[in-house]
N, C-alpha and C positions, 0 to 999 in steps of 0.2 A: 438465408435465415440462419440465426445462431444455432449451433449444434450443441446439445447438452451432452456432457460426459458424466458417467456415474462416479460416485465417491469411491475412493480407494480405502483399503483397510490398513492403517499404519501400525507399526509396532509401538509399544508404549514409549520408546525413546524418540519417536517421530520419524523413524526410517521405515522402509517397506521391505518385504521379503525380496531378495534378489534385486535390490534397488539399482536401476540402471544409472549410468553416469549422468549427472544432472547438467543442464545447460549452464554455461558460464554466464552468470547474471549479476548485474549491479541493481540493488534496490534503490529507488529514488523515493525518499521519504519526505513528503511535503509538510513542513512544520513551520511555515512562516507567518501564519495568521495570528491576529491578536485576540481571537475569541470574543469579539464584540457582542454578538448575540447572547452568548452565555453569560458574559459579564464577570468572569472570574480570571481575566488575564489570559495569556496564551494557553491553549489546550495542551501544548507540548509540555508545559510545566505542571499540569495537574498530576496527582500522584496515584500510582497503582502499587499497593503493597509497600508504601513508603518511598518509592522511586518515581522520578518524573516519567511521564508517559513516553517521551522521546527516547529515554534510555532503555525502557522496557522493550519498546518496539524495535529499536536498533538491535538489541541482543537477540530477539526472536527471529528477526530477518536473517541474521548471520547463522543462528542455530538451525534455521530451516533450509540452509544450503546456498544462500546468496554469497557470492564471492566477497562483496563489499557493500557498504551502504553509503549513499550520498544523502546527507540530511540538509535540506534547504531551509535556512532560517531567515527571519525578518524581524518581527516584533520581539523586543527584548532578546535580540540576536546573541548577545554575549552570554547570557544565562542559558538560553536554549542550546547554543552551540557548545558550551562547555559540557553540558550534560550529555549531549549526543557524542561528542568527541571522547569523553571518558568511557562510553559504552562501546566504542570502536568505530564510529562513523567518521567519514570525511565530511567536513562542514563547508557548505557553500552559502555565501550571503546573497540575499535577494533584496537589494536596496530599494527596489520599486515594488515591493510586495503589496503595498496598498492598492495597486492597480488591478489586483486579482490573482487567482490561482494560476492563470496562464503564464504570467511573468515568472513565477517560481518554477513552474513546470519546465519552461525553456532553460532556466538557469541550471536545474538539476540534470536535465538531459544533456546539456552541453558539457557538463563536468564528468559524465559517465563515459567509460571507454569499453565496456563489455559488449559482446555481440547481442546480448539480450538484456532488457531493462524491465524491472518489476516496479510499477508505479503504485504507490500506496499513500494514504493520508494519515496524519498523526492522530486523528480522532477515531480511527477504526481500531478501537482497543481490543476487539475480539480476534484480531489477526494474531495467530501464534505460529510456532515453528512447524506444527503438523500441517496447518493450512498452507503455509508457504511451500513446504516440500510437496504437498499434493499438486499445487499449481506448476511447480518446476517439473515434476514428473510427467504431467499431462501435456506440457508444451511441445509443439512441433514447429520447426522453422517455417516461416512464411505464414503462420497462423497467429491469431491473438487469443490468449487464454485468460479467462476472467473468472473470479469467484462469483458465484450466483446463489441466490436465495429465493424461495417461493414468494411471489407477490400475493395480493389479496385473492386472486382467483386460482392460486396454486401453480401458476406458470412461473418458471424460473426467470428471475430478473437479474441483469448484469449489475454487479457492484464492484468495489475495490477489494483486493488488489487486482491490477491488470498487468499481464506479462506480454511483452511485445518484442519483436526483433528491433534492434537499435535503429535501423533505417525507418521503420514504421513509427517508432517513438519520436524520431526527429521530425518526421512529416506531421505527426499529430501536434507536436509542440509548435511547429511553425504556423499551423492553422488556428491554434487556440487563441481565444480572446476572453477578456474579462475573467469571470469566475467559472467559466465552462470547462476549463482544462481540455482534456482530450475528447470530450463528449461528442462534439460534432464529427470529428474524424471517425470515431468508433461507430456512430450511426451510419455514416456514409459507407462504411466497410463492414456492415453487420454480417454479411455472408461469410466473412473470414473469422468471426469470433466464435470460439468454443467455450461454452459455459460449463464450469465445473461446480457441481452441486456440493455446497459446503454447509448445508443446513444442520448436519450432525455436529458441527464444530462451533457454529456461531449463527446469529440471525442477521448479520450484515449491518447492524445499527451503528450509529455514530454518536457523538456528543454535541447535540444541538440545543438541548433544553436542560433545565435543572433536573427534570425527571430522569434524564439520561445518565445522570451522575451515578446512578446505581450500578452502571456498567463498570465503574472503576473498582468495584469489589469483586468482579468476575475475572476468570481467566488468569489468575495470578499464580496458579500452581501447575498449569498444563506443561 
């Protein structure tokens, strides 16, 4: 059974008192989709505070303590890649991105060489440096650490980002299919997943509908 961990109390700059050495981590930012359901082009190119989402999230992942960021691009890959690269990401092309998230996950995991990988989605615009650092601080080798938010009944529900040892990330990517990403592997290993309560930072929502576009006005100053 997934184990909940309490939220930490960060300093205003995103660090914590007596912050221990963070695990050496590559963030794998999945940014290959075309945003077909939303109908506004790739979500990676939607803007937060005048900047493309992919740029904002790349910077937050680095500020949160990730050693580097691998941004996986597909739809409008040149534009998305240029924005990610300018923000400090290493860009990996996923030419078969239309086959689903699993293909992009495999491409990103294959390009990362850190002992720990933080998997996150480009439409999780509430992910900021404080949240990233909270997950890094909570992670223990051999475990899986996931941001979590209350579901309808108040029980914590696993969402993104998910932090894994590299070997586990490779195993999850190998088993992934279609748009399910690492979901099946995570369900099969639920007893190893530690849930980190992040409700004080975000609600875990993404950009799926026009109503969700209000999120683009949030989290721009954290």
